[in-house]
C-alpha positions as CSV (number, residue, x, y, z in Angstrom):
1,X,-17.9,6.8,22.2
2,X,-17.1,10.0,20.3
3,X,-18.7,9.5,17.1
4,X,-22.3,8.3,15.9
5,X,-23.2,5.2,14.4
6,X,-25.9,6.4,11.8
7,X,-23.8,9.0,10.5
8,X,-20.5,6.8,10.4
9,X,-23.2,4.2,8.3
10,X,-24.4,8.0,6.3
11,X,-20.5,8.6,6.0
12,X,-19.5,5.1,4.1
13,X,-23.3,5.1,2.4
14,X,-24.4,2.1,4.7
15,X,-28.6,2.1,4.7
16,X,-29.9,2.6,8.2
17,X,-31.6,-1.3,7.7
18,X,-28.4,-2.9,7.2
19,X,-27.4,-4.3,10.7
20,X,-24.8,-6.8,9.4
21,X,-21.9,-4.7,10.3
22,X,-22.9,-2.4,13.4
23,X,-20.5,-4.3,16.0
24,X,-17.1,-3.5,13.8
25,X,-18.1,0.1,13.5
26,X,-19.2,0.9,16.5
27,X,-15.4,-1.3,17.4
28,X,-13.6,1.5,14.8
29,X,-15.1,4.0,16.8
30,X,-14.3,3.0,19.7
31,X,-11.2,2.3,19.0
32,X,-10.9,5.9,17.0
33,X,-12.1,7.7,20.3
34,X,-9.2,6.0,22.5
35,X,-6.9,6.8,20.1
36,X,-8.0,10.3,19.7
37,X,-7.4,10.1,23.9
38,X,-3.6,9.2,23.4
39,X,-2.7,11.0,21.0
40,X,-4.1,14.1,22.7
41,X,-2.8,12.4,26.6
42,X,-6.3,13.6,27.7
43,X,-9.6,12.6,28.4
44,X,-12.4,13.9,26.6
45,X,-15.9,11.9,28.4
46,X,-17.5,14.2,30.9
47,X,-16.4,12.7,34.9
48,X,-17.5,14.4,37.7
49,X,-15.6,14.3,40.9
50,X,-12.9,13.4,39.3
51,X,-9.2,13.0,40.9
52,X,-6.1,14.2,40.0
53,X,-2.9,14.2,41.9
54,X,0.5,16.3,41.7
55,X,3.4,17.4,43.5
56,X,2.1,19.6,46.7
57,X,5.6,22.5,45.6
58,X,3.6,22.3,41.8
59,X,1.1,25.9,41.2
60,X,-0.4,25.1,37.4
61,X,-2.0,22.1,37.8
62,X,-2.3,20.9,34.0
63,X,-5.8,18.8,34.6
64,X,-6.6,15.6,32.2
65,X,-10.3,16.1,31.9
66,X,-11.6,19.3,30.5
67,X,-13.4,22.1,29.9
68,X,-13.2,22.2,33.9
69,X,-16.4,23.1,35.5
70,X,-16.0,22.9,38.8
71,X,-13.8,22.6,41.5
72,X,-15.1,20.4,44.2
73,X,-11.9,20.4,46.6
74,X,-8.4,20.1,46.8
75,X,-6.8,17.8,49.3
76,X,-3.0,17.9,50.5
77,X,-1.4,14.4,51.7
78,X,1.8,15.6,54.0
79,X,2.5,11.7,55.0
80,X,0.1,8.2,54.8
81,X,0.0,8.4,58.5
82,X,-2.1,11.5,58.5
83,X,-3.8,10.7,54.8
84,X,-5.8,13.4,52.9
85,X,-6.5,16.9,54.7
86,X,-8.4,19.6,53.1
87,X,-6.7,22.8,52.1
88,X,-9.6,25.6,52.8
89,X,-8.2,28.2,52.3
90,X,-6.8,27.5,49.0
91,X,-6.0,30.7,46.4
92,X,-7.0,29.8,43.1
93,X,-8.3,31.1,39.3
94,X,-8.8,28.8,36.7
95,X,-7.0,29.5,33.4
96,X,-8.4,28.1,30.1
97,X,-10.7,25.9,31.8
98,X,-8.1,23.7,32.5
99,X,-5.2,25.1,34.5
100,X,-5.8,25.4,37.6
101,X,-3.2,28.3,39.0
102,X,-2.8,28.5,42.9
103,X,-1.5,31.5,44.2
104,X,0.6,30.0,46.3
105,X,2.3,26.0,46.8
106,X,0.5,24.0,49.1
107,X,3.6,21.7,50.1
108,X,6.9,20.6,49.5
109,X,8.0,18.1,46.8
110,X,8.0,15.3,49.1
111,X,4.2,15.8,49.2
112,X,1.2,15.5,47.0
113,X,-2.0,17.4,46.5
114,X,-4.9,16.6,44.7
115,X,-8.1,18.3,43.1
116,X,-11.1,17.1,42.3
117,X,-13.9,18.5,39.9
118,X,-15.8,17.6,37.3
119,X,-15.0,18.3,33.5
120,X,-14.6,17.2,30.2
121,X,-17.3,17.0,27.0
122,X,-20.7,15.6,26.9
123,X,-20.7,13.4,24.2
124,X,-22.9,12.9,21.2
125,X,-26.1,11.4,21.6
126,X,-26.1,12.4,25.5
127,X,-28.1,15.1,26.9
128,X,-26.2,18.3,27.5
129,X,-27.1,20.9,30.3
130,X,-26.2,24.2,30.9
131,X,-23.1,24.6,32.5
132,X,-21.9,22.0,30.2
133,X,-19.9,21.4,27.4
134,X,-20.6,19.6,24.3
135,X,-17.9,17.5,21.6
136,X,-16.9,19.9,19.7
137,X,-18.3,19.0,16.1
138,X,-14.8,18.9,14.6
139,X,-13.9,16.0,16.6
140,X,-16.7,14.3,16.3
141,X,-16.2,14.7,12.2
142,X,-13.0,13.6,12.4
143,X,-13.7,10.4,14.2
144,X,-15.9,9.6,11.3
145,X,-13.4,9.7,9.1
146,X,-11.1,8.2,10.5
147,X,-13.5,5.4,11.7
148,X,-14.5,5.4,7.7
149,X,-10.9,4.7,6.9
150,X,-10.4,2.6,9.0
151,X,-13.5,0.2,8.2
152,X,-12.7,0.7,4.4
153,X,-9.5,-0.4,5.2
154,X,-9.7,-3.0,8.0
155,X,-8.0,-6.0,5.5
156,X,-4.9,-4.0,5.0
157,X,-4.8,-2.8,8.5
158,X,-2.8,-5.9,9.4
159,X,-5.3,-8.0,12.1
160,X,-3.8,-9.8,14.7
161,X,-7.3,-11.1,16.3
162,X,-10.5,-10.7,16.7
163,X,-13.0,-10.8,19.7
164,X,-15.9,-12.5,18.7
165,X,-17.5,-15.8,17.2
166,X,-15.5,-17.1,13.4
167,X,-19.5,-16.7,11.7
168,X,-19.0,-13.2,13.5
169,X,-15.2,-13.1,11.4
170,X,-17.1,-13.9,8.5
171,X,-19.8,-11.6,7.7
172,X,-18.0,-8.7,9.2
173,X,-14.9,-9.1,6.8
174,X,-16.7,-10.5,4.3
175,X,-14.4,-13.7,4.8
176,X,-15.2,-16.9,3.5
177,X,-11.9,-18.2,5.1
178,X,-11.0,-19.1,8.8
179,X,-8.8,-16.3,11.0
180,X,-5.7,-17.7,11.4
181,X,-5.9,-20.4,14.5
182,X,-9.0,-21.7,15.0
183,X,-10.4,-25.2,14.7
184,X,-14.0,-24.3,17.1
185,X,-16.9,-21.8,15.9
186,X,-17.1,-20.9,19.2
187,X,-13.0,-20.0,19.3
188,X,-12.5,-16.1,20.7
189,X,-9.7,-14.2,19.6
190,X,-9.3,-10.3,20.2
191,X,-10.1,-7.6,17.3
192,X,-6.0,-6.3,17.5
193,X,-4.9,-4.0,14.8
194,X,-0.7,-3.6,13.9
195,X,1.0,-0.3,12.6
196,X,-2.2,1.7,13.1
197,X,-1.9,5.7,12.1
198,X,-4.2,8.9,12.0
199,X,-4.9,10.6,8.9
200,X,-3.5,13.6,8.4
201,X,-6.1,15.6,8.0
202,X,-7.3,13.8,11.0
203,X,-4.1,14.8,13.2
204,X,-4.1,18.6,12.2
205,X,-7.9,18.6,14.2
206,X,-6.0,17.3,17.1
207,X,-3.2,19.5,17.4
208,X,-5.2,21.8,18.9
209,X,-7.0,19.2,21.4
210,X,-3.7,18.5,22.5
211,X,-3.6,18.5,26.4
212,X,-2.5,21.8,27.4
213,X,1.4,22.8,29.8
């Protein structure tokens, strides 16, 4: 997740020892993180040996998980019978740590090229070693602001479902009434909202992180 729970609780002035809302807060952090990736059309979490495919006639390969740390292999598939074949003599250069520029096309538009690489950001609370890039602080701040907004406006977001027990629902939402359609304390539903949008200030931050190419 793109933000730490303790920082979100500080933003909402919830004492660390108050854990009644932790499940809901973690959900909103996770949901906001997913929403950011959808908005930016990319993956932020660091992944090792991540593979992506492109038409083999392309020379500008705009990857989805960056910044790129290293490239493991570049392969081509000319037919299903032959499968993937390594391109050992591929000449390329990395631009902006997110675009792999090949000197020449590896094949035709009917063939596929696959690049395997390690890239992305190390998320908060995860160890970051030399050569790795931590998640930018403004992204974590944006995630905190957006998740705080979702939490404070949770009763006006158009709840259509909840994943958990009836007692959890009542505790997290301060409701005495049952969620619509529940008749049993063991009923589980999905927590899902309608008409959720991003704050303008958050959209402004995300603009510079949208996928290149």
